[in-house]
C-alpha positions in Angstrom: -35.2 -194.3 -29.9 -32.8 -192.1 -27.9 -29.9 -192.1 -30.3 -27.7 -189.5 -32.0 -27.9 -190.5 -35.7 -25.7 -187.8 -37.1 -22.4 -189.3 -35.8 -19.8 -191.8 -36.7 -20.0 -195.3 -35.2 -17.8 -198.3 -35.6 -19.4 -201.2 -37.5 -16.5 -203.6 -37.3 -12.8 -204.0 -37.7 -11.4 -203.7 -41.2 -9.4 -206.9 -41.0 -12.6 -208.9 -40.3 -14.5 -207.8 -43.4 -13.7 -210.2 -46.2 -15.5 -211.6 -49.2 -18.6 -212.7 -47.2 -21.1 -210.0 -46.4 -21.9 -209.5 -42.7 -25.0 -208.2 -40.8 -24.9 -205.8 -37.9 -27.7 -204.0 -36.2 -26.9 -200.3 -35.5 -29.2 -198.0 -33.7 -32.0 -200.5 -34.2 -31.4 -200.7 -38.0 -30.1 -203.9 -39.6 -27.2 -203.2 -41.9 -25.4 -205.4 -44.5 -21.7 -204.6 -45.0 -19.7 -206.1 -47.8 -16.5 -205.5 -49.8 -16.8 -204.8 -53.5 -14.3 -206.6 -55.7 -12.1 -203.5 -55.7 -11.9 -203.7 -51.9 -14.2 -200.9 -51.0 -16.4 -201.3 -47.9 -20.1 -200.8 -48.7 -23.0 -200.6 -46.2 -26.7 -201.0 -47.2 -29.9 -201.6 -45.3 -30.1 -205.3 -44.9 -33.8 -205.9 -45.7 -34.6 -206.4 -49.3 -37.6 -204.3 -50.3 -39.2 -207.2 -52.3 -39.9 -209.9 -49.8 -37.7 -208.7 -46.9 -34.9 -211.2 -47.1 -31.5 -210.4 -45.6 -29.1 -209.0 -48.3 -26.3 -210.0 -46.0 -27.1 -213.6 -46.9 -26.5 -212.9 -50.6 -23.5 -212.8 -52.9 -21.4 -210.0 -54.1 -21.0 -209.3 -57.9 -18.6 -206.5 -58.6 -19.7 -203.7 -56.4 -23.3 -205.0 -56.2 -24.9 -207.4 -53.8 -27.6 -210.0 -54.8 -30.5 -210.8 -52.7 -30.5 -214.5 -51.9 -34.3 -214.9 -52.3 -35.1 -213.7 -55.7 -31.9 -212.4 -57.1 -32.4 -208.6 -57.2 -29.0 -206.8 -57.2 -28.4 -203.5 -55.4 -25.5 -201.1 -56.1 -23.6 -199.1 -53.5 -26.2 -196.3 -53.6 -28.9 -198.8 -52.6 -30.5 -198.8 -56.0 -31.8 -202.0 -57.7 -29.7 -202.3 -60.8 -30.7 -205.8 -61.9 -33.9 -207.7 -62.0 -33.6 -211.3 -63.4 -37.4 -211.7 -63.8 -39.5 -211.0 -66.8 -38.3 -208.2 -69.0 -36.0 -207.0 -66.3 -37.9 -203.9 -65.4 -36.9 -202.6 -62.0 -40.0 -202.2 -59.9 -40.8 -198.9 -58.1 -39.6 -198.9 -54.5 -36.7 -201.3 -55.2 -34.3 -199.2 -53.0 -32.5 -199.7 -49.8 -30.7 -197.2 -47.6 -27.0 -196.6 -48.3 -24.8 -195.6 -45.4 -21.5 -193.6 -45.7 -18.6 -195.8 -44.7 -15.0 -194.7 -44.0 -12.1 -197.1 -43.1 -9.8 -195.5 -40.7 -7.6 -196.5 -37.6 -8.3 -200.2 -38.3 -12.0 -199.7 -38.1 -15.1 -199.5 -40.3 -16.9 -196.2 -39.5 -20.6 -195.8 -40.5 -22.9 -192.8 -40.4 -26.5 -193.8 -39.7 -27.9 -190.2 -40.1 -28.2 -187.7 -42.9 -25.6 -188.7 -45.5 -25.2 -185.0 -46.4 -23.7 -184.3 -43.0 -21.3 -187.2 -43.0 -18.0 -185.4 -42.8 -15.0 -187.8 -42.4 -13.1 -185.0 -40.6 -15.5 -185.6 -37.7 -14.3 -189.2 -37.1 -12.5 -189.1 -33.7 -8.8 -189.3 -33.9 -7.4 -192.7 -33.0 -4.2 -192.2 -35.1 -2.1 -193.4 -32.2 -2.9 -197.0 -33.5 -1.4 -196.0 -36.9 2.0 -195.1 -35.4 4.9 -197.5 -36.2 6.0 -197.5 -32.5 2.6 -198.7 -31.2 1.7 -202.4 -31.7 -2.0 -203.2 -31.1 -4.7 -205.9 -31.0 -8.4 -205.7 -31.4 -11.5 -207.5 -30.1 -15.3 -207.3 -29.7 -17.7 -207.8 -26.9 -21.5 -207.8 -27.0 -23.0 -206.2 -23.9 -26.7 -206.6 -22.9 -27.1 -203.0 -21.7 -27.7 -199.5 -23.0 -24.5 -197.9 -24.3 -24.8 -195.0 -21.8 -24.2 -197.3 -18.9 -20.9 -198.3 -20.6 -20.0 -194.7 -21.1 -20.6 -194.2 -17.3 -18.3 -197.1 -16.6 -15.5 -195.9 -18.7 -15.7 -192.3 -17.6 -15.3 -193.1 -13.9 -12.3 -195.4 -13.7 -12.3 -195.3 -9.9 -14.3 -198.5 -10.2 -11.0 -200.3 -11.3 -9.8 -200.3 -7.6 -12.7 -202.5 -6.7 -13.6 -204.4 -9.8 -10.3 -205.0 -11.5 -7.5 -206.4 -9.2 -5.3 -206.9 -12.3 -5.4 -203.2 -13.0 -5.4 -201.5 -9.7 -5.4 -202.2 -5.9 -8.4 -201.2 -3.8 -6.5 -198.5 -2.0 -6.1 -196.5 -5.2 -9.5 -194.8 -5.0 -8.7 -192.8 -1.9 -5.4 -191.5 -3.2 -6.5 -190.6 -6.8 -6.4 -187.0 -8.1 -9.0 -186.2 -10.7 -9.9 -183.4 -13.1 -12.6 -183.0 -15.8 -12.6 -180.8 -18.9 -14.9 -180.3 -21.8 -14.3 -178.9 -25.3 -17.3 -178.9 -27.6 -18.5 -182.5 -28.0 -15.5 -184.0 -26.1 -15.1 -184.6 -22.4 -11.8 -185.3 -20.9 -11.6 -187.2 -17.5 -8.2 -187.2 -15.9 -7.1 -189.5 -13.1 -3.6 -189.7 -11.5 -2.0 -191.9 -8.8 1.3 -190.6 -7.7 4.2 -192.6 -6.1 2.4 -196.0 -6.1 3.4 -199.5 -6.2 3.5 -200.7 -9.8 0.2 -202.6 -10.6 0.2 -206.2 -12.0 -0.7 -204.9 -15.4 2.3 -202.5 -15.6 4.7 -205.0 -14.1 4.5 -206.7 -17.5 6.1 -203.7 -19.2 8.0 -201.9 -16.4 11.7 -201.9 -17.1 13.0 -200.1 -14.0 14.5 -201.4 -10.8 12.3 -199.2 -8.7 8.9 -200.8 -7.8 7.1 -197.4 -7.6 5.9 -194.9 -10.1 3.4 -192.2 -11.1 0.4 -193.7 -12.9 -2.3 -192.1 -15.0 -5.6 -193.1 -16.5 -6.9 -190.3 -18.7 -10.1 -190.9 -20.7 -11.3 -188.9 -23.8 -15.0 -189.3 -24.6 -16.4 -188.0 -27.9 -20.1 -187.9 -28.3 -21.9 -190.1 -28.6 -19.8 -193.1 -27.5 -16.2 -193.3 -28.7 -13.5 -193.3 -26.0 -9.7 -193.3 -25.9 -7.9 -194.3 -22.7 -4.4 -193.0 -22.1 -3.0 -195.4 -19.4 0.7 -195.0 -18.5 3.3 -195.1 -15.8 6.6 -193.4 -15.3 9.3 -192.8 -12.7 8.1 -190.8 -9.7 8.2 -187.2 -10.9 9.2 -188.3 -14.4 8.0 -187.3 -17.9 4.8 -189.1 -18.8 6.1 -189.4 -22.4 9.0 -191.6 -21.3 7.3 -194.4 -19.5 5.4 -197.6 -20.6 2.1 -196.7 -22.3 -1.0 -198.9 -23.0 -3.5 -196.8 -24.9 -6.9 -198.4 -25.4 -9.8 -197.6 -27.6 -13.4 -198.2 -26.5 -15.8 -197.8 -29.4 -19.4 -198.3 -28.4 -22.1 -198.7 -31.0 -25.7 -199.1 -29.8 -27.4 -202.1 -31.2 -30.7 -201.4 -29.6 -31.9 -199.5 -26.6 -30.8 -202.4 -24.4 -27.8 -203.8 -26.1 -24.4 -202.5 -27.4 -21.6 -203.5 -29.7 -18.3 -202.9 -27.8 -15.3 -202.8 -30.1 -12.0 -202.4 -28.2 -8.3 -202.1 -29.1 -5.2 -202.0 -26.9 -1.8 -200.9 -27.9 1.7 -200.7 -26.2 4.9 -198.9 -26.7 7.1 -201.6 -25.3 8.6 -204.8 -26.7 6.6 -204.7 -30.0 8.2 -208.0 -31.2 7.1 -209.9 -28.1 4.0 -211.7 -29.2 3.6 -213.5 -26.0 3.5 -210.2 -24.0 0.8 -209.0 -26.4 -1.3 -212.1 -25.8 -0.9 -211.7 -22.0 -1.9 -208.0 -22.0 -4.8 -208.6 -24.4 -6.0 -211.6 -22.3 -5.8 -209.7 -19.1 -7.8 -206.8 -20.4 -10.3 -209.1 -22.2 -10.8 -210.9 -18.8 -11.5 -207.6 -17.1 -14.1 -206.6 -19.7 -15.8 -209.9 -20.1 -15.9 -211.3 -16.6 -15.8 -208.1 -14.4 -17.2 -205.1 -16.3 -19.8 -206.7 -18.5 -21.6 -208.7 -15.7 -21.6 -205.6 -13.5 -23.1 -203.4 -16.3 -25.7 -206.1 -17.1 -26.6 -206.3 -13.5 -27.0 -202.5 -13.3 -29.2 -202.6 -16.3 -31.4 -205.4 -14.8 -31.8 -203.4 -11.6 -32.8 -200.3 -13.5 -35.5 -202.4 -15.2 -36.0 -199.9 -18.0 -36.3 -196.9 -15.7 -34.7 -193.5 -16.7 -31.3 -193.0 -15.2 -32.1 -189.6 -13.6 -35.5 -190.7 -12.4 -33.7 -193.0 -10.1 -32.0 -190.1 -8.4 -28.5 -191.5 -8.4 -26.1 -190.5 -5.6 -23.1 -188.6 -7.1 -19.5 -189.3 -6.1 -16.4 -187.2 -6.7 -15.5 -189.4 -9.7 -18.8 -188.9 -11.5 -18.2 -185.4 -13.0 -17.2 -186.6 -16.4 -20.0 -189.1 -16.8 -22.5 -186.5 -15.7 -21.2 -184.0 -18.2 -21.3 -186.7 -21.0 -24.9 -187.7 -20.2 -26.1 -184.1 -20.2 -24.2 -183.2 -23.4 -25.5 -186.3 -25.2 -29.1 -185.6 -24.1 -28.8 -182.1 -25.5 -27.4 -183.2 -28.8 -30.2 -185.8 -29.2 -32.8 -183.2 -28.4 -31.3 -180.8 -30.9 -31.2 -183.4 -33.6 -34.8 -184.5 -33.0 -35.9 -180.9 -33.1 -34.1 -180.1 -36.3 -31.8 -177.7 -34.7 -28.5 -177.3 -36.8 -25.5 -178.7 -35.0 -22.9 -176.0 -34.1 -19.4 -176.1 -35.7 -18.0 -177.3 -32.4 -18.2 -180.8 -33.8 -14.5 -180.9 -34.6 -12.7 -184.2 -34.1 -10.6 -184.1 -30.9 -6.9 -184.2 -30.7 -5.4 -187.8 -30.4 -4.3 -187.7 -26.7 -3.5 -185.2 -24.0 -0.7 -186.5 -21.8 -1.0 -184.3 -18.7 1.1 -184.7 -15.5 
């Protein structure tokens, strides 16, 4: 499968993992995630090696999980530590894969590859959502398409002018300024619209008498598929740090070659106590993702009918620079991993945000 295994992916939101184990398929592998009694998140291969039942349907005892079929218990390292049958001898091969898990920035991060390479310092920085001045909400969307098509969608935000009337008017595309940068395994895509009418989304948080402002939509993509969008508006010619800001995280975890877990989070730096405002912003963005982006991406996937992206000789527009760089970089990393080529030390987690005017 064309995946990068030595990387951190989101397996869920921390707040949604409780006493009941859950199952999620990541990079084609079924995984059982549960909390030990001490609160730790643990991830194991979800298929019991005895008769192949789902461990995620079992029960947790201390830091072990019990198979619902014949009662074998497995510890956080994936070893069978209790056999309730006969003299209790643990049979050879009673072992499941154990995945490194880190809880950070409201998310459960899992490493599907070589556990010896699972450095928590390589988790992309989404610390903006840990700040006291940012209030945020989280959600999930299942997308019936390959994750790289969603990367493409997010790295070229010019589509918002045609697909998302809540976010931008159609005329935005012709007046946008763009720039693309790359540092190691991170691609930055910058988009500005200067001296524009405030869009419907930002009217919700715009606290100025003037109806015009400078708007930005800057995306940071970290291989293989974790993105941070810096969306903000300020007075014409003003300091970007002073205006309303709606940072959003887009955390894509491949389920299979043709389906993706899309975890997303949106924050704001205005009216943190206004819960109704939060519901409106969350609902508007949720609508854009679920009724506009997802159907379009699914349609694209259906039209491609399993063909390779480059084999279809796509026409390249001015806004495609970031997506093209990301695709080429990801393809190289996957080739290197498959060939056993050591990854360079450029795999340093990127800085939280770059506010560039």
